[in-house]
C-alpha distance (Angstrom), angle and dihedral (degrees) to the residues before:
residue distance angle dihedral
X1 . . .
X2 3.81 . .
X3 3.83 91.9 .
X4 3.80 90.3 50.0
X5 3.82 91.3 54.5
X6 3.80 91.9 48.8
X7 3.81 91.6 50.5
X8 3.83 92.3 45.0
X9 3.82 92.5 50.5
X10 3.82 91.3 46.5
X11 3.81 91.8 52.4
X12 3.80 91.4 46.3
X13 3.81 93.2 52.1
X14 3.83 91.0 45.2
X15 3.82 92.4 51.9
X16 3.83 89.9 48.1
X17 3.82 91.0 53.6
X18 3.80 91.0 50.9
X19 3.82 94.8 47.0
X20 3.81 93.2 47.3
X21 3.83 93.2 57.0
X22 3.80 112.1 101.7
X23 3.78 125.6 -150.4
X24 3.79 117.4 -129.6
X25 3.80 122.0 -143.5
X26 3.80 109.5 -129.2
X27 3.80 122.9 -160.1
X28 3.80 125.0 -143.3
X29 3.79 112.4 -103.6
X30 3.81 102.0 168.8
X31 3.78 149.3 -25.7
X32 3.79 141.2 -152.9
X33 3.79 137.9 -176.0
X34 3.80 122.0 -119.8
X35 3.79 113.5 -178.5
X36 3.82 108.6 -56.4
X37 3.82 92.2 -15.1
X38 3.77 134.9 81.8
X39 3.80 117.9 -149.5
X40 3.79 113.1 -149.8
X41 3.82 115.8 -158.8
X42 3.82 121.7 -152.6
X43 3.81 135.1 -170.7
X44 3.80 109.4 -133.2
X45 3.80 104.1 -173.1
X46 3.80 92.8 -51.9
X47 3.81 98.8 -32.9
X48 3.79 122.7 97.7
X49 3.81 120.2 -127.7
X50 3.80 127.5 -179.1
X51 3.79 135.3 -158.0
X52 3.79 127.2 -169.1
X53 3.81 122.1 -136.5
X54 3.79 136.5 161.1
X55 3.80 114.1 -66.4
X56 3.82 92.5 -118.3
X57 3.82 94.4 51.6
X58 3.80 125.7 93.7
X59 3.79 119.0 -115.8
X60 3.82 112.2 -117.8
X61 3.80 112.3 -113.0
X62 3.82 90.6 -129.9
X63 3.79 137.7 17.2
X64 3.80 133.6 -171.6
X65 3.78 115.0 -120.6
């Protein structure tokens, strides 16, 4: 029974940590092509984030990070 309670409390705290995380909307700030890839740059509340897509694709205007 003791092991069950420890596992149950661990799962509960883990699910709380996941549900309390908030996604940030990031806005496109630039892009460049490198070979067959396009690197899309985003401003996420002052921090830069990049995603890589195919060079013929369009960068999304926003992403969730």
